[in-house]
C-alpha positions as CSV (number, residue, x, y, z in Angstrom):
1,X,0.0,0.0,0.0
2,X,1.1,3.5,-0.8
3,X,0.9,5.8,2.2
4,X,0.8,9.6,1.8
5,X,1.3,11.7,4.9
6,X,0.8,15.5,4.7
7,X,2.2,17.5,7.6
8,X,2.4,21.3,7.7
9,X,5.5,21.8,5.5
10,X,6.2,18.2,4.4
11,X,4.7,15.5,2.4
12,X,5.9,11.9,2.6
13,X,4.9,9.2,0.1
14,X,6.1,5.7,0.8
15,X,5.4,2.1,-0.3
16,X,4.1,0.4,-3.3
17,X,0.5,0.0,-4.3
18,X,0.7,-3.7,-5.0
19,X,-2.2,-3.4,-7.4
20,X,-0.2,-5.3,-10.1
21,X,3.3,-6.4,-10.9
22,X,6.1,-3.8,-10.6
23,X,6.1,-1.8,-13.9
24,X,2.5,-2.6,-14.6
25,X,0.9,-1.1,-11.6
26,X,-1.6,1.6,-12.7
27,X,-2.0,2.9,-9.1
28,X,1.7,3.5,-8.7
29,X,1.9,5.1,-12.2
30,X,-1.0,7.4,-11.3
31,X,0.7,8.5,-8.0
32,X,4.0,9.1,-9.8
33,X,2.3,11.1,-12.5
34,X,0.4,13.3,-10.1
35,X,3.3,13.9,-7.8
36,X,6.0,14.5,-10.5
37,X,3.7,16.9,-12.4
38,X,3.0,18.9,-9.2
39,X,6.7,19.1,-8.2
40,X,7.8,20.0,-11.7
41,X,5.1,22.8,-11.8
42,X,6.3,24.2,-8.5
43,X,9.9,24.1,-9.6
44,X,9.0,25.9,-12.8
45,X,7.4,28.7,-10.8
46,X,10.1,29.0,-8.1
47,X,13.1,26.7,-7.9
48,X,13.6,27.6,-4.3
49,X,10.1,26.7,-3.1
50,X,10.5,23.0,-2.7
51,X,13.1,20.4,-1.9
52,X,12.4,16.8,-2.8
53,X,14.4,13.6,-2.0
54,X,13.8,10.1,-3.2
55,X,15.2,7.1,-1.3
56,X,14.1,3.6,-2.2
57,X,10.3,3.6,-1.8
58,X,10.1,6.9,0.0
59,X,9.7,10.4,-1.5
60,X,9.8,13.4,0.7
61,X,8.7,16.8,-0.4
62,X,9.6,19.7,1.8
63,X,7.9,23.1,1.2
64,X,10.2,26.0,1.7
65,X,7.8,28.6,0.5
66,X,4.0,28.7,0.5
67,X,2.5,31.3,-1.7
68,X,-1.0,31.1,-3.1
69,X,-0.1,29.2,-6.3
70,X,2.1,26.7,-4.5
71,X,-0.6,26.0,-1.9
72,X,-3.2,25.5,-4.7
73,X,-0.9,23.1,-6.5
74,X,-0.2,21.1,-3.4
75,X,-3.9,21.0,-2.4
76,X,-4.7,19.9,-6.0
77,X,-2.1,17.1,-5.7
78,X,-3.5,15.9,-2.4
79,X,-7.1,16.0,-3.7
80,X,-6.1,13.9,-6.7
81,X,-4.4,11.4,-4.5
82,X,-7.5,11.3,-2.2
83,X,-9.7,10.6,-5.2
84,X,-7.3,7.8,-6.3
85,X,-7.6,6.5,-2.7
86,X,-11.4,6.5,-2.9
87,X,-11.2,4.3,-6.1
88,X,-8.4,2.1,-4.8
89,X,-8.7,2.0,-1.0
90,X,-6.6,-1.2,-0.7
91,X,-3.7,0.3,-2.5
92,X,-3.3,4.0,-1.4
93,X,-4.1,5.8,1.8
94,X,-3.8,9.6,2.4
95,X,-3.5,11.2,5.8
96,X,-3.3,14.8,6.7
97,X,-2.3,16.3,10.0
98,X,-4.5,19.3,10.8
């Protein structure tokens, strides 16, 4: 299962969806597309707004700046991941600290 944790200035994504074999997993591919598109969009707007680090099955995104556009992009990413979680509840879970 992919677990997404959203804290105040950090998002941690870890695990594998186990929906299908590695390389054929549509849930993992969807998560990757959503997250990579969002991070690339933020970096295009402001290279200093985010730091991301990938280690094995863990991706950490740290938000260094939070202007209106960056917040909207991050919120959109989380909403898309939640929608994916609604469709594949055995494969992805999203948790936000309030």
